[in-house]
KEVEXDO-242783 format. One record per atom (N, C-alpha, C): residue in one letter; z negated, y negated, x. Coordinates in steps of 0.02 Angstrom, whole numbers, padded with zeros to 5 digits, always signed. Atoms other than C-alpha are relative to their C-alpha. Example, Ala and Ser with C-alpha at 12.3 -4.5 7.8 and 13.67 -1.06 7.14 Angstrom:
2
A+00000+00059+00045;A-00390+00225+00615;A+00000-00060+00045;S+00003+00059-00042;S-00357+00053+00684;S-00037-00055-00039;
// end
This chain:
78
M-00043+00025-00051;M-00380-00271-00398;M-00021-00071+00021;R+00019+00068-00016;R-00454-00444-00404;R-00050-00003+00054;E+00052-00004-00052;E-00588-00387-00287;E+00028+00021+00070;L-00030-00023-00060;L-00466-00326-00153;L+00015-00063+00041;H-00010+00060-00047;H-00463-00445+00000;H+00023+00030+00065;Q-00033-00030-00061;Q-00364-00334+00122;Q+00074+00006-00015;P-00071-00007+00006;P-00181-00305+00151;P+00014+00060-00049;V-00016-00052+00053;V-00100-00203+00008;V+00079+00011+00003;L-00072-00017+00002;L+00068-00113+00010;L+00009+00039-00068;A-00011-00032+00063;A+00130-00072-00166;A+00074+00023+00000;L-00068-00029-00001;L+00280+00044-00171;L+00018+00030-00065;F-00023-00023+00066;F+00378+00084-00327;F+00073+00029+00009;G-00069-00023+00003;G+00537+00183-00367;G+00027-00025-00066;D-00027+00029+00061;D+00658+00114-00494;D+00020+00056-00050;H-00010-00053+00047;H+00676+00286-00572;H-00066+00038-00015;D+00070-00025+00015;D+00490+00314-00596;D-00008+00005-00075;V+00012-00009+00065;V+00455+00390-00763;V-00075-00001-00018;L+00072+00001+00011;L+00263+00380-00746;L-00026-00072-00002;V+00027+00068-00008;V+00242+00194-00702;V+00061-00048-00011;N-00051+00053+00013;N+00338+00044-00766;N-00005-00049+00060;W+00005+00036-00061;W+00379-00032-00599;W+00011-00078-00011;R-00006+00071+00013;R+00435-00198-00674;R-00063-00032-00021;E+00066+00025+00022;E+00272-00223-00764;E-00051+00001+00056;S+00048-00004-00055;S+00171-00164-00615;S+00009-00052+00051;T-00011+00049-00051;T+00253-00280-00491;T-00020-00066-00026;R+00022+00062+00027;R+00221-00424-00607;R-00078-00005-00002;I+00072-00004-00002;I+00040-00373-00629;I-00032-00011+00067;F+00024+00004-00072;F+00012-00351-00443;F+00005-00074+00022;S-00010+00070-00021;S+00089-00522-00408;S-00046-00047-00030;D+00043+00048+00034;D-00006-00614-00540;D-00075+00007+00024;I+00069-00010-00015;I-00176-00538-00501;I-00016-00020+00072;F+00013+00020-00069;F-00161-00560-00310;F+00004-00075+00009;K-00008+00076-00007;K-00103-00741-00331;K-00064-00030-00028;E+00062+00027+00030;E-00253-00775-00448;E-00061+00011+00045;S+00060-00013-00040;S-00376-00695-00327;S+00002-00031+00068;G-00005+00032-00061;G-00311-00784-00176;G+00019+00048+00058;N-00017-00049-00051;N-00259-00626-00082;N+00078-00005+00002;H-00072+00009-00008;H-00086-00669-00015;H+00030+00052+00043;D-00025-00056-00043;D-00069-00511+00089;D+00026+00058-00041;L-00025-00051+00046;L+00029-00413-00042;L+00071+00010+00020;T-00071-00019-00011;T+00190-00323+00002;T+00020+00050-00056;I-00030-00042+00055;I+00291-00251-00144;I+00069+00021+00020;K-00067-00026-00014;K+00441-00142-00120;K+00019+00047-00053;V-00027-00049+00050;V+00545-00056-00252;V+00062+00030+00028;F-00052-00039-00027;F+00657+00080-00191;F+00049+00024-00052;K-00052-00018+00045;K+00823+00109-00275;K+00008+00076-00003;N-00012-00072+00008;N+00853+00285-00346;N-00061+00045+00015;A+00060-00037-00020;A+00671+00336-00306;A-00042+00013-00064;D+00049-00018+00054;D+00549+00425-00421;D-00067-00025+00017;H+00071+00018-00012;H+00361+00407-00426;H-00025+00016+00071;N+00018-00022-00066;N+00346+00498-00263;N+00043-00023+00058;Q-00048+00033-00046;Q+00480+00394-00176;Q+00051+00054+00024;M-00046-00058-00014;M+00594+00549-00183;M+00065-00014-00038;T-00066+00003+00028;T+00778+00560-00223;T+00038+00061+00018;G-00047-00051-00019;G+00918+00686-00225;G-00021+00072-00018;S+00005-00073+00011;S+00936+00875-00235;S+00024+00039+00064;P+00072-00006+00008;P+00849+00947-00139;P-00035-00068+00011;P+00038+00065-00003;P+00720+00805-00154;P-00016-00019+00070;H+00015+00028-00070;H+00698+00698+00004;H-00022-00074-00012;F+00021+00071+00004;F+00614+00530+00038;F+00063-00044-00007;V-00053+00048+00005;V+00725+00384-00015;V+00013-00037+00066;D-00012+00037-00060;D+00808+00291+00123;D-00043-00064+00005;G+00042+00059-00013;G+00694+00159+00199;G-00074+00008-00014;Y+00069-00013+00014;Y+00535+00233+00136;Y-00046+00006+00060;L+00039-00014-00064;L+00464+00301+00298;L-00002-00062+00046;E-00003+00058-00042;E+00524+00148+00393;E-00042-00056-00029;T+00040+00051+00030;T+00439+00032+00270;T-00072+00013+00013;M+00070-00019-00011;M+00275+00128+00284;M-00021-00011+00073;R+00013+00005-00073;R+00284+00132+00474;R-00009-00076+00018;A+00003+00073-00017;A+00322-00056+00490;A-00061-00032-00031;W+00057+00030+00028;W+00187-00105+00367;W-00067+00022+00037;L+00059-00024-00034;L+00055+00005+00451;L-00006-00028+00068;T-00001+00027-00068;T+00103-00055+00624;T-00025-00077-00004;R+00020+00070+00008;R+00087-00239+00562;R-00073-00007-00013;V+00073+00006+00022;V-00083-00211+00481;V-00046+00023+00056;A+00044-00023-00054;A-00154-00109+00626;A-00001-00045+00059;A-00003+00045-00059;A-00104-00239+00752;A-00046-00058-00006;R+00042+00058+00010;R-00223-00368+00680;R-00070+00008+00033;
// end
């Protein structure tokens, strides 16, 4: 990750059983700060699993698609 010098969107769910989102957000923040890449966006979705899903039947957690759309629009406009 230290070699990345482009915008990065890191999305996590607070009910993820595969990835420790607290540790991951700290690692992302530290590495990007050390490397000088300040274009890091981190978002943790409440009640979301690893795939940003929640509920029964499973569906994307509120705000996920809007976050993706807004970030992609911002990055593509450069």
